[in-house]
PDB file of N, CA, C and O in Angstrom, chain B, residues numbered from 101:
ATOM      1  N   MET B 101     -11.518 154.584 136.411  1.00  0.00           N
ATOM      2  CA  MET B 101     -10.481 154.594 135.395  1.00  0.00           C
ATOM      3  C   MET B 101     -10.536 155.903 134.614  1.00  0.00           C
ATOM      4  O   MET B 101     -11.610 156.425 134.313  1.00  0.00           O
ATOM      5  N   ALA B 102      -9.402 156.394 134.310  1.00  0.00           N
ATOM      6  CA  ALA B 102      -9.319 157.650 133.573  1.00  0.00           C
ATOM      7  C   ALA B 102      -9.473 157.397 132.076  1.00  0.00           C
ATOM      8  O   ALA B 102      -9.467 156.258 131.609  1.00  0.00           O
ATOM      9  N   LYS B 103      -9.609 158.483 131.353  1.00  0.00           N
ATOM     10  CA  LYS B 103      -9.754 158.386 129.903  1.00  0.00           C
ATOM     11  C   LYS B 103      -8.521 157.753 129.273  1.00  0.00           C
ATOM     12  O   LYS B 103      -8.634 157.010 128.298  1.00  0.00           O
ATOM     13  N   ASP B 104      -7.344 158.041 129.822  1.00  0.00           N
ATOM     14  CA  ASP B 104      -6.104 157.461 129.293  1.00  0.00           C
ATOM     15  C   ASP B 104      -6.103 155.945 129.411  1.00  0.00           C
ATOM     16  O   ASP B 104      -5.611 155.248 128.524  1.00  0.00           O
ATOM     17  N   ASP B 105      -6.658 155.433 130.513  1.00  0.00           N
ATOM     18  CA  ASP B 105      -6.731 153.979 130.686  1.00  0.00           C
ATOM     19  C   ASP B 105      -7.623 153.347 129.629  1.00  0.00           C
ATOM     20  O   ASP B 105      -7.295 152.295 129.081  1.00  0.00           O
ATOM     21  N   TYR B 106      -8.752 153.989 129.341  1.00  0.00           N
ATOM     22  CA  TYR B 106      -9.650 153.465 128.313  1.00  0.00           C
ATOM     23  C   TYR B 106      -8.988 153.493 126.936  1.00  0.00           C
ATOM     24  O   TYR B 106      -9.119 152.549 126.157  1.00  0.00           O
ATOM     25  N   MET B 107      -8.284 154.571 126.647  1.00  0.00           N
ATOM     26  CA  MET B 107      -7.603 154.666 125.355  1.00  0.00           C
ATOM     27  C   MET B 107      -6.513 153.611 125.235  1.00  0.00           C
ATOM     28  O   MET B 107      -6.300 153.059 124.155  1.00  0.00           O
ATOM     29  N   ARG B 108      -5.824 153.329 126.330  1.00  0.00           N
ATOM     30  CA  ARG B 108      -4.785 152.295 126.321  1.00  0.00           C
ATOM     31  C   ARG B 108      -5.398 150.926 126.049  1.00  0.00           C
ATOM     32  O   ARG B 108      -4.848 150.140 125.278  1.00  0.00           O
ATOM     33  N   ILE B 109      -6.533 150.640 126.680  1.00  0.00           N
ATOM     34  CA  ILE B 109      -7.215 149.361 126.456  1.00  0.00           C
ATOM     35  C   ILE B 109      -7.667 149.250 125.007  1.00  0.00           C
ATOM     36  O   ILE B 109      -7.520 148.193 124.393  1.00  0.00           O
ATOM     37  N   VAL B 110      -8.211 150.319 124.459  1.00  0.00           N
ATOM     38  CA  VAL B 110      -8.660 150.312 123.061  1.00  0.00           C
ATOM     39  C   VAL B 110      -7.477 150.083 122.129  1.00  0.00           C
ATOM     40  O   VAL B 110      -7.587 149.323 121.166  1.00  0.00           O
ATOM     41  N   LYS B 111      -6.350 150.729 122.403  1.00  0.00           N
ATOM     42  CA  LYS B 111      -5.164 150.540 121.564  1.00  0.00           C
ATOM     43  C   LYS B 111      -4.656 149.106 121.633  1.00  0.00           C
ATOM     44  O   LYS B 111      -4.262 148.538 120.614  1.00  0.00           O
ATOM     45  N   ILE B 112      -4.662 148.512 122.833  1.00  0.00           N
ATOM     46  CA  ILE B 112      -4.219 147.124 122.977  1.00  0.00           C
ATOM     47  C   ILE B 112      -5.116 146.198 122.179  1.00  0.00           C
ATOM     48  O   ILE B 112      -4.627 145.304 121.487  1.00  0.00           O
ATOM     49  N   VAL B 113      -6.424 146.400 122.266  1.00  0.00           N
ATOM     50  CA  VAL B 113      -7.364 145.560 121.516  1.00  0.00           C
ATOM     51  C   VAL B 113      -7.146 145.728 120.016  1.00  0.00           C
ATOM     52  O   VAL B 113      -7.171 144.745 119.276  1.00  0.00           O
ATOM     53  N   LEU B 114      -6.934 146.947 119.563  1.00  0.00           N
ATOM     54  CA  LEU B 114      -6.705 147.183 118.136  1.00  0.00           C
ATOM     55  C   LEU B 114      -5.412 146.538 117.651  1.00  0.00           C
ATOM     56  O   LEU B 114      -5.369 146.003 116.544  1.00  0.00           O
ATOM     57  N   VAL B 115      -4.368 146.581 118.459  1.00  0.00           N
ATOM     58  CA  VAL B 115      -3.105 145.944 118.077  1.00  0.00           C
ATOM     59  C   VAL B 115      -3.279 144.437 117.990  1.00  0.00           C
ATOM     60  O   VAL B 115      -2.781 143.809 117.055  1.00  0.00           O
ATOM     61  N   ILE B 116      -3.984 143.845 118.960  1.00  0.00           N
ATOM     62  CA  ILE B 116      -4.224 142.398 118.933  1.00  0.00           C
ATOM     63  C   ILE B 116      -5.042 142.020 117.703  1.00  0.00           C
ATOM     64  O   ILE B 116      -4.741 141.025 117.043  1.00  0.00           O
ATOM     65  N   LEU B 117      -6.069 142.801 117.388  1.00  0.00           N
ATOM     66  CA  LEU B 117      -6.867 142.527 116.186  1.00  0.00           C
ATOM     67  C   LEU B 117      -6.033 142.666 114.919  1.00  0.00           C
ATOM     68  O   LEU B 117      -6.210 141.897 113.974  1.00  0.00           O
ATOM     69  N   LEU B 118      -5.134 143.631 114.888  1.00  0.00           N
ATOM     70  CA  LEU B 118      -4.259 143.807 113.732  1.00  0.00           C
ATOM     71  C   LEU B 118      -3.330 142.614 113.558  1.00  0.00           C
ATOM     72  O   LEU B 118      -3.120 142.151 112.437  1.00  0.00           O
ATOM     73  N   VAL B 119      -2.773 142.115 114.653  1.00  0.00           N
ATOM     74  CA  VAL B 119      -1.898 140.940 114.579  1.00  0.00           C
ATOM     75  C   VAL B 119      -2.677 139.730 114.077  1.00  0.00           C
ATOM     76  O   VAL B 119      -2.186 138.985 113.228  1.00  0.00           O
ATOM     77  N   ILE B 120      -3.882 139.529 114.595  1.00  0.00           N
ATOM     78  CA  ILE B 120      -4.708 138.403 114.148  1.00  0.00           C
ATOM     79  C   ILE B 120      -5.061 138.552 112.675  1.00  0.00           C
ATOM     80  O   ILE B 120      -5.058 137.566 111.939  1.00  0.00           O
ATOM     81  N   LEU B 121      -5.366 139.772 112.234  1.00  0.00           N
ATOM     82  CA  LEU B 121      -5.686 140.011 110.829  1.00  0.00           C
ATOM     83  C   LEU B 121      -4.504 139.688 109.927  1.00  0.00           C
ATOM     84  O   LEU B 121      -4.675 139.071 108.876  1.00  0.00           O
ATOM     85  N   VAL B 122      -3.312 140.100 110.329  1.00  0.00           N
ATOM     86  CA  VAL B 122      -2.117 139.819 109.524  1.00  0.00           C
ATOM     87  C   VAL B 122      -1.870 138.320 109.437  1.00  0.00           C
ATOM     88  O   VAL B 122      -1.590 137.797 108.358  1.00  0.00           O
ATOM     89  N   PHE B 123      -1.971 137.620 110.579  1.00  0.00           N
ATOM     90  CA  PHE B 123      -1.747 136.181 110.562  1.00  0.00           C
ATOM     91  C   PHE B 123      -2.817 135.455 109.748  1.00  0.00           C
ATOM     92  O   PHE B 123      -2.509 134.478 109.066  1.00  0.00           O
ATOM     93  N   SER B 124      -4.058 135.912 109.805  1.00  0.00           N
ATOM     94  CA  SER B 124      -5.097 135.253 109.011  1.00  0.00           C
ATOM     95  C   SER B 124      -4.905 135.527 107.522  1.00  0.00           C
ATOM     96  O   SER B 124      -5.202 134.667 106.693  1.00  0.00           O
ATOM     97  N   LEU B 125      -4.413 136.709 107.176  1.00  0.00           N
ATOM     98  CA  LEU B 125      -4.113 137.005 105.776  1.00  0.00           C
ATOM     99  C   LEU B 125      -2.999 136.105 105.263  1.00  0.00           C
ATOM    100  O   LEU B 125      -3.087 135.562 104.162  1.00  0.00           O
ATOM    101  N   ILE B 126      -1.951 135.950 106.066  1.00  0.00           N
ATOM    102  CA  ILE B 126      -0.850 135.061 105.680  1.00  0.00           C
ATOM    103  C   ILE B 126      -1.346 133.632 105.526  1.00  0.00           C
ATOM    104  O   ILE B 126      -0.986 132.950 104.566  1.00  0.00           O
ATOM    105  N   SER B 127      -2.167 133.177 106.459  1.00  0.00           N
ATOM    106  CA  SER B 127      -2.657 131.803 106.385  1.00  0.00           C
ATOM    107  C   SER B 127      -3.588 131.603 105.190  1.00  0.00           C
ATOM    108  O   SER B 127      -3.593 130.530 104.588  1.00  0.00           O
ATOM    109  N   SER B 128      -4.366 132.609 104.844  1.00  0.00           N
ATOM    110  CA  SER B 128      -5.227 132.499 103.661  1.00  0.00           C
ATOM    111  C   SER B 128      -4.402 132.397 102.385  1.00  0.00           C
ATOM    112  O   SER B 128      -4.736 131.628 101.484  1.00  0.00           O
ATOM    113  N   ILE B 129      -3.333 133.167 102.311  1.00  0.00           N
ATOM    114  CA  ILE B 129      -2.455 133.093 101.141  1.00  0.00           C
ATOM    115  C   ILE B 129      -1.815 131.717 101.056  1.00  0.00           C
ATOM    116  O   ILE B 129      -1.724 131.137  99.974  1.00  0.00           O
ATOM    117  N   ILE B 130      -1.366 131.189 102.202  1.00  0.00           N
ATOM    118  CA  ILE B 130      -0.784 129.840 102.216  1.00  0.00           C
ATOM    119  C   ILE B 130      -1.808 128.818 101.760  1.00  0.00           C
ATOM    120  O   ILE B 130      -1.487 127.914 100.988  1.00  0.00           O
ATOM    121  N   GLU B 131      -3.038 128.956 102.235  1.00  0.00           N
ATOM    122  CA  GLU B 131      -4.093 128.016 101.864  1.00  0.00           C
ATOM    123  C   GLU B 131      -4.390 128.076 100.365  1.00  0.00           C
ATOM    124  O   GLU B 131      -4.648 127.045  99.744  1.00  0.00           O
ATOM    125  N   LEU B 132      -4.355 129.265  99.786  1.00  0.00           N
ATOM    126  CA  LEU B 132      -4.602 129.395  98.349  1.00  0.00           C
ATOM    127  C   LEU B 132      -3.459 128.817  97.524  1.00  0.00           C
ATOM    128  O   LEU B 132      -3.687 128.177  96.497  1.00  0.00           O
ATOM    129  N   VAL B 133      -2.231 129.044  97.976  1.00  0.00           N
ATOM    130  CA  VAL B 133      -1.073 128.609  97.204  1.00  0.00           C
ATOM    131  C   VAL B 133      -0.868 127.103  97.303  1.00  0.00           C
ATOM    132  O   VAL B 133      -0.648 126.440  96.290  1.00  0.00           O
ATOM    133  N   ILE B 134      -0.938 126.567  98.499  1.00  0.00           N
ATOM    134  CA  ILE B 134      -0.599 125.159  98.706  1.00  0.00           C
ATOM    135  C   ILE B 134      -1.763 124.231  98.388  1.00  0.00           C
ATOM    136  O   ILE B 134      -1.560 123.170  97.797  1.00  0.00           O
ATOM    137  N   GLY B 135      -2.935 124.597  98.757  1.00  0.00           N
ATOM    138  CA  GLY B 135      -4.087 123.725  98.567  1.00  0.00           C
ATOM    139  C   GLY B 135      -4.909 123.691  99.834  1.00  0.00           C
ATOM    140  O   GLY B 135      -4.484 124.188 100.877  1.00  0.00           O
ATOM    141  N   SER B 136      -6.081 123.106  99.740  1.00  0.00           N
ATOM    142  CA  SER B 136      -7.016 123.238 100.856  1.00  0.00           C
ATOM    143  C   SER B 136      -6.660 122.366 102.055  1.00  0.00           C
ATOM    144  O   SER B 136      -6.680 122.858 103.183  1.00  0.00           O
ATOM    145  N   SER B 137      -6.334 121.087 101.854  1.00  0.00           N
ATOM    146  CA  SER B 137      -6.146 120.212 103.018  1.00  0.00           C
ATOM    147  C   SER B 137      -4.862 120.532 103.771  1.00  0.00           C
ATOM    148  O   SER B 137      -4.885 120.692 104.992  1.00  0.00           O
ATOM    149  N   ILE B 138      -3.747 120.625 103.063  1.00  0.00           N
ATOM    150  CA  ILE B 138      -2.482 120.961 103.722  1.00  0.00           C
ATOM    151  C   ILE B 138      -2.519 122.418 104.180  1.00  0.00           C
ATOM    152  O   ILE B 138      -1.973 122.759 105.230  1.00  0.00           O
ATOM    153  N   GLY B 139      -3.156 123.264 103.400  1.00  0.00           N
ATOM    154  CA  GLY B 139      -3.266 124.673 103.766  1.00  0.00           C
ATOM    155  C   GLY B 139      -4.038 124.878 105.053  1.00  0.00           C
ATOM    156  O   GLY B 139      -3.692 125.748 105.852  1.00  0.00           O
ATOM    157  N   LYS B 140      -5.086 124.082 105.264  1.00  0.00           N
ATOM    158  CA  LYS B 140      -5.860 124.212 106.503  1.00  0.00           C
ATOM    159  C   LYS B 140      -5.047 123.772 107.708  1.00  0.00           C
ATOM    160  O   LYS B 140      -5.154 124.367 108.781  1.00  0.00           O
ATOM    161  N   ILE B 141      -4.241 122.742 107.540  1.00  0.00           N
ATOM    162  CA  ILE B 141      -3.377 122.299 108.638  1.00  0.00           C
ATOM    163  C   ILE B 141      -2.353 123.383 108.958  1.00  0.00           C
ATOM    164  O   ILE B 141      -2.127 123.704 110.125  1.00  0.00           O
ATOM    165  N   LEU B 142      -1.733 123.949 107.918  1.00  0.00           N
ATOM    166  CA  LEU B 142      -0.766 125.030 108.141  1.00  0.00           C
ATOM    167  C   LEU B 142      -1.434 126.264 108.739  1.00  0.00           C
ATOM    168  O   LEU B 142      -0.838 126.952 109.567  1.00  0.00           O
ATOM    169  N   THR B 143      -2.665 126.547 108.324  1.00  0.00           N
ATOM    170  CA  THR B 143      -3.407 127.671 108.881  1.00  0.00           C
ATOM    171  C   THR B 143      -3.628 127.481 110.372  1.00  0.00           C
ATOM    172  O   THR B 143      -3.446 128.412 111.157  1.00  0.00           O
ATOM    173  N   ALA B 144      -4.021 126.280 110.761  1.00  0.00           N
ATOM    174  CA  ALA B 144      -4.232 126.003 112.185  1.00  0.00           C
ATOM    175  C   ALA B 144      -2.935 126.157 112.967  1.00  0.00           C
ATOM    176  O   ALA B 144      -2.932 126.715 114.064  1.00  0.00           O
ATOM    177  N   ILE B 145      -1.839 125.667 112.410  1.00  0.00           N
ATOM    178  CA  ILE B 145      -0.542 125.786 113.088  1.00  0.00           C
ATOM    179  C   ILE B 145      -0.143 127.254 113.223  1.00  0.00           C
ATOM    180  O   ILE B 145       0.336 127.671 114.278  1.00  0.00           O
ATOM    181  N   ILE B 146      -0.336 128.036 112.166  1.00  0.00           N
ATOM    182  CA  ILE B 146       0.020 129.455 112.205  1.00  0.00           C
ATOM    183  C   ILE B 146      -0.835 130.202 113.223  1.00  0.00           C
ATOM    184  O   ILE B 146      -0.324 131.057 113.947  1.00  0.00           O
ATOM    185  N   MET B 147      -2.124 129.892 113.287  1.00  0.00           N
ATOM    186  CA  MET B 147      -2.994 130.561 114.254  1.00  0.00           C
ATOM    187  C   MET B 147      -2.600 130.206 115.685  1.00  0.00           C
ATOM    188  O   MET B 147      -2.610 131.070 116.562  1.00  0.00           O
ATOM    189  N   ILE B 148      -2.255 128.946 115.926  1.00  0.00           N
ATOM    190  CA  ILE B 148      -1.813 128.542 117.264  1.00  0.00           C
ATOM    191  C   ILE B 148      -0.525 129.273 117.628  1.00  0.00           C
ATOM    192  O   ILE B 148      -0.373 129.745 118.754  1.00  0.00           O
ATOM    193  N   LEU B 149       0.399 129.365 116.678  1.00  0.00           N
ATOM    194  CA  LEU B 149       1.646 130.091 116.934  1.00  0.00           C
ATOM    195  C   LEU B 149       1.392 131.576 117.195  1.00  0.00           C
ATOM    196  O   LEU B 149       2.062 132.184 118.029  1.00  0.00           O
ATOM    197  N   ALA B 150       0.427 132.158 116.482  1.00  0.00           N
ATOM    198  CA  ALA B 150       0.100 133.571 116.692  1.00  0.00           C
ATOM    199  C   ALA B 150      -0.439 133.800 118.100  1.00  0.00           C
ATOM    200  O   ALA B 150      -0.057 134.761 118.768  1.00  0.00           O
ATOM    201  N   VAL B 151      -1.321 132.923 118.544  1.00  0.00           N
ATOM    202  CA  VAL B 151      -1.882 133.066 119.891  1.00  0.00           C
ATOM    203  C   VAL B 151      -0.800 132.864 120.945  1.00  0.00           C
ATOM    204  O   VAL B 151      -0.744 133.601 121.929  1.00  0.00           O
ATOM    205  N   LEU B 152       0.062 131.864 120.741  1.00  0.00           N
ATOM    206  CA  LEU B 152       1.147 131.634 121.697  1.00  0.00           C
ATOM    207  C   LEU B 152       2.096 132.826 121.744  1.00  0.00           C
ATOM    208  O   LEU B 152       2.593 133.184 122.812  1.00  0.00           O
ATOM    209  N   TRP B 153       2.351 133.444 120.582  1.00  0.00           N
ATOM    210  CA  TRP B 153       3.218 134.612 120.552  1.00  0.00           C
ATOM    211  C   TRP B 153       2.575 135.775 121.303  1.00  0.00           C
ATOM    212  O   TRP B 153       3.253 136.488 122.042  1.00  0.00           O
ATOM    213  N   LEU B 154       1.256 135.969 121.113  1.00  0.00           N
ATOM    214  CA  LEU B 154       0.571 137.051 121.817  1.00  0.00           C
ATOM    215  C   LEU B 154       0.607 136.844 123.327  1.00  0.00           C
ATOM    216  O   LEU B 154       0.653 137.812 124.086  1.00  0.00           O
ATOM    217  N   LEU B 155       0.586 135.595 123.762  1.00  0.00           N
ATOM    218  CA  LEU B 155       0.593 135.306 125.192  1.00  0.00           C
ATOM    219  C   LEU B 155       1.996 135.299 125.794  1.00  0.00           C
ATOM    220  O   LEU B 155       2.141 135.349 127.015  1.00  0.00           O
ATOM    221  N   SER B 156       3.020 135.237 124.960  1.00  0.00           N
ATOM    222  CA  SER B 156       4.391 135.167 125.472  1.00  0.00           C
ATOM    223  C   SER B 156       4.844 136.528 125.996  1.00  0.00           C
ATOM    224  O   SER B 156       4.207 137.552 125.750  1.00  0.00           O
ATOM    225  N   ASP B 157       5.957 136.511 126.721  1.00  0.00           N
ATOM    226  CA  ASP B 157       6.501 137.757 127.266  1.00  0.00           C
ATOM    227  C   ASP B 157       6.941 138.707 126.161  1.00  0.00           C
ATOM    228  O   ASP B 157       6.733 139.916 126.257  1.00  0.00           O
ATOM    229  N   GLU B 158       7.548 138.160 125.114  1.00  0.00           N
ATOM    230  CA  GLU B 158       7.993 139.000 124.001  1.00  0.00           C
ATOM    231  C   GLU B 158       6.802 139.647 123.296  1.00  0.00           C
ATOM    232  O   GLU B 158       6.846 140.827 122.947  1.00  0.00           O
ATOM    233  N   GLY B 159       5.752 138.877 123.090  1.00  0.00           N
ATOM    234  CA  GLY B 159       4.550 139.421 122.461  1.00  0.00           C
ATOM    235  C   GLY B 159       3.921 140.514 123.298  1.00  0.00           C
ATOM    236  O   GLY B 159       3.489 141.539 122.769  1.00  0.00           O
ATOM    237  N   GLN B 160       3.867 140.299 124.603  1.00  0.00           N
ATOM    238  CA  GLN B 160       3.317 141.319 125.493  1.00  0.00           C
ATOM    239  C   GLN B 160       4.167 142.588 125.458  1.00  0.00           C
ATOM    240  O   GLN B 160       3.631 143.696 125.466  1.00  0.00           O
ATOM    241  N   ARG B 161       5.495 142.426 125.419  1.00  0.00           N
ATOM    242  CA  ARG B 161       6.384 143.589 125.341  1.00  0.00           C
ATOM    243  C   ARG B 161       6.173 144.356 124.045  1.00  0.00           C
ATOM    244  O   ARG B 161       6.126 145.587 124.044  1.00  0.00           O
ATOM    245  N   LYS B 162       6.044 143.621 122.933  1.00  0.00           N
ATOM    246  CA  LYS B 162       5.836 144.281 121.633  1.00  0.00           C
ATOM    247  C   LYS B 162       4.520 145.049 121.631  1.00  0.00           C
ATOM    248  O   LYS B 162       4.451 146.167 121.121  1.00  0.00           O
ATOM    249  N   ILE B 163       3.477 144.450 122.201  1.00  0.00           N
ATOM    250  CA  ILE B 163       2.180 145.129 122.254  1.00  0.00           C
ATOM    251  C   ILE B 163       2.290 146.391 123.101  1.00  0.00           C
ATOM    252  O   ILE B 163       1.776 147.442 122.717  1.00  0.00           O
ATOM    253  N   ARG B 164       2.952 146.296 124.246  1.00  0.00           N
ATOM    254  CA  ARG B 164       3.127 147.478 125.095  1.00  0.00           C
ATOM    255  C   ARG B 164       3.922 148.559 124.376  1.00  0.00           C
ATOM    256  O   ARG B 164       3.614 149.744 124.503  1.00  0.00           O
ATOM    257  N   ASP B 165       4.947 148.160 123.620  1.00  0.00           N
ATOM    258  CA  ASP B 165       5.738 149.139 122.867  1.00  0.00           C
ATOM    259  C   ASP B 165       4.903 149.812 121.789  1.00  0.00           C
ATOM    260  O   ASP B 165       5.042 151.013 121.556  1.00  0.00           O
ATOM    261  N   MET B 166       4.034 149.045 121.126  1.00  0.00           N
ATOM    262  CA  MET B 166       3.188 149.625 120.079  1.00  0.00           C
ATOM    263  C   MET B 166       2.168 150.589 120.674  1.00  0.00           C
ATOM    264  O   MET B 166       1.852 151.614 120.070  1.00  0.00           O
ATOM    265  N   VAL B 167       1.658 150.265 121.845  1.00  0.00           N
ATOM    266  CA  VAL B 167       0.621 151.095 122.460  1.00  0.00           C
ATOM    267  C   VAL B 167       1.209 152.367 123.052  1.00  0.00           C
ATOM    268  O   VAL B 167       0.617 153.439 122.932  1.00  0.00           O
ATOM    269  N   ASP B 168       2.355 152.258 123.679  1.00  0.00           N
ATOM    270  CA  ASP B 168       2.962 153.440 124.333  1.00  0.00           C
ATOM    271  C   ASP B 168       3.642 154.347 123.376  1.00  0.00           C
ATOM    272  O   ASP B 168       4.192 155.371 123.781  1.00  0.00           O
TER     273      ASP B 168
END
């Protein structure tokens, strides 16, 4: 693999980590505002939606657009 391939992989990993960080920040704010029990349920739902979005075709396209 060339250096460009490694840089592309690093960029993809960084974008995925950034998306997870943003979703966890949003879920933490929801948990603080709404309360702990309902907030934890909403946090779990948001995290599941984030993972499903990352695995979807649209999510993959967005990641490729951000990296390229």
